[in-house]
C-alpha angles and dihedrals in degrees: 000000000000115000099177117140121205112218090207090051091047091054091050092045090055092054093044091077093058107275126173130204089266094052110073103174112025115178120265113243125265112243125213118183115189116191118193118202121237094346111156127228089243096049094085122068097226089063101038121044088193095051113140095194116089112229105169097158095052089042087059091048089053093050091050094047142007137307125204113211096188102045120141140190117228090240138022092237140055115261099042093049091051090051090054094047094054099038104031086229131111111257095230088068085067127062089274101093098159142353127021138282125255134224093276100042119128121247114293098194113064117224089241093066119089119238135190088260095050095050092046090048090057087054094057101267127144104230130203139176119198123173142017111007104181093169097101129254131194115263115201107261125211094205114017093187092065099034113130113201098176108054127070101201118133093252091052091070096056093093096059114104103207093183093069130073121278108233130209088029130150091280088064090056099056105284114131089196128027131178126163149083130287107241140004118317090258093053122086145258094070098203132129115228119200118191092336100316131095109246089217135005112248111252103174144039118239135178140160129212101182119128098253104013101051125140132171118264113259151126112311133189122223092243092052107090111170096211090053100046097094093043089047093054091050093048090053092045092052090050091049092051092048092050099043094044087070093058128083095232118086117240138219117207121188106194108187109188124207090211148135082011118102132315085063100205116159111185119246094267091063102035111122093004096120097050085221113080139293091289091059089047091051092052090050089051091054089050091051093052091046086058089057091050093050090048092050091053090051095045090050089059095239101103096110096053101038125097110210120188124186122187143131134255095232141329128306120291124236085240085083087073102245094193094056092043091049091052086058094047100258124127115186091199093042109204094345127105124246133000143235114346094023130115087220118097094265088066099057112008105100141175111266125188129179128187126183112150095198093049113022122064118227124269098010121161121199122194092185116124111249134168133212088242086072094080093086097055090042092054091044091056092045093051099037095247117151110220115222122220092266095053128080094356092175100032129111124185113244093197091108088059092050087053092046091232118175108256117209090195133018116286090236120036088213140335129225121219125200133197132212089259091056096255122146141226130177126208122200117171109312094341125093124184118196116199096213142052101249145015091305084214138050106314126080126314096040127179093256097044113122092233097050093101090062092064124085112266093239135028132216122189135179102223093194096061098022111034090160092063094232103134115062107206099180094110095055100036104052094149092057090048091053093045093053094041089053092050092047090051091048092053091049097046095044093051093231143061096203125077113276146081113325115260136204122257116224125259100343101191097143138079131255109231133167092264093051138262115341126185 
C-alpha cells in the first residue's frame, strides 16, 4: 500500500473543511457511506416524480444537500459493485469477471491492495464497516481438501469451523472495526462476524420459502434473526456515531445494508405502510432508519462537518414484483430500461444523495455522470492522501461537484458499465455503446432467448434524446461505435481509466471479443 502524503494536498484538505487564515488545523470531516441493496433509481421521491413510495427522511436529506441524477454503480450486481466502491477499481480487473460471490467465497480483495478504509486510516481516521460484506473472506476450514466454495447446500457448510478466526476479513483491509455477515441476507451461513470472530456458533438450520421473505436454507446462529438484521446494523451504526463523535479523530463508517434485497422483511411497524407490497414497506423502513441516522449525526453535534452519502449497489430486483408495482403506478427503474443484473440503465443507474453542511449548498442537483468507484479519489482528496498509480485506477474525485465548480470538460472522460453476465458498455457524454445484443442480464432479450440472434450484435444509444434505450443507432453511427469501442479497449488494456501509468489487470485468462469479455 502507498502511504505517501502530498503536502500540497494536505494543505488543500485542511481548507476543504472550511478553514480561515486564523484556523491552522481544522478537523477533517467525518465520512458516512450508506449503501442500500437493490434499491431502484425510481424508488426515492427526489429521483422519480411519479414515485409511489413515501421517503420523507431521504427527501429531507436531498433538500439539505445534493442529488446526482446520472450516478452509476460499476456493475449491475452486488459483489462487483462493492469491490469498486472500496478499491476505486472496476471489478472486472480482478478475478471476478461475472456474477457474484456467495457466503463461502474466499476473499476477493487481497490485503496488498489499498482500500478507502486503508488510505483513510493512514490519515488518522477511525474506520468501521457494519453490514453486508459480500466480498468474500476466508472461513476456517476443517478439511481443506474437501472444502466446496461454490455450492450452498446444507452439507457444503460442514467443513467450516466457526470457532476459529476468519482470515482476510475487513479488518485486514483497513477497517479498525468490522461487524457483519458474509454474503447477501438470503445466502448462508447466517452468522455475524465481529472483528474476525463469529459472535455465536450456528446451532440450527433455517430457511424461508415465502414469496417475498425467502432465504436459502442454511446454518444459523441464535443471535442472527433475519427480520432484525437491518435494524441491528442501524442500531450499531448509531452507537458507533455517538461514540466516535466524542473523539478528536475523524471517522469513516461504511454501512452496507442488506435491504431492500431479499428476504424482503419489513418489521411490524412498517408492514402495510406503503399501500403497495412488502417491498414498498421495506423501502419505507430503510428511509425511516436513515432518519434516525441523520438525527443522530445532528444530535452528536457533528452535522456541519460530516459528509453523508446514500446510494444503492445496483438497480431494483424483479423480486420486488414489478408487475404488481406497475399496476399501482410505481416503476422502480422510473423511465429507464431494465433492472438489476442488466447492462441497460435500470441495472446500474442508482439514486445518489450527498449531504455535507459545511461544503455542499442546499438543494443542489448535479447532472454530471459519476460512478460509485469515485469514493476512493474523493476520500483521498478530502484527507490529503496522494493516490499512487496502482491505487484507485478508475476513481475520480467528486469534490469539484460538491463545490459547484465550473467544469470545462466532463469530470469523467467515460464510464464503463458491467452486467451480471460479464458484458460491457461504455458511456461517454450522451452516447452509450453496449457490447452485446440484449440486456446481458435478466430482462428481455436475454443471452439464451431464442430470438437473441435476430438482434444486432452491439447497441448504441443517445441517452440525451433516448433515455429509455429504445432506438439502436449502431447501424447509422459507425464512427461513434468505433470511437467508443476504441476507448473501451484502451481502458481495458491499460488497466485504468484515469490518467497515470498503465497497470496490470488481474488473472486475465479470458478473450476479448466484440461482445465483451467472456470466460
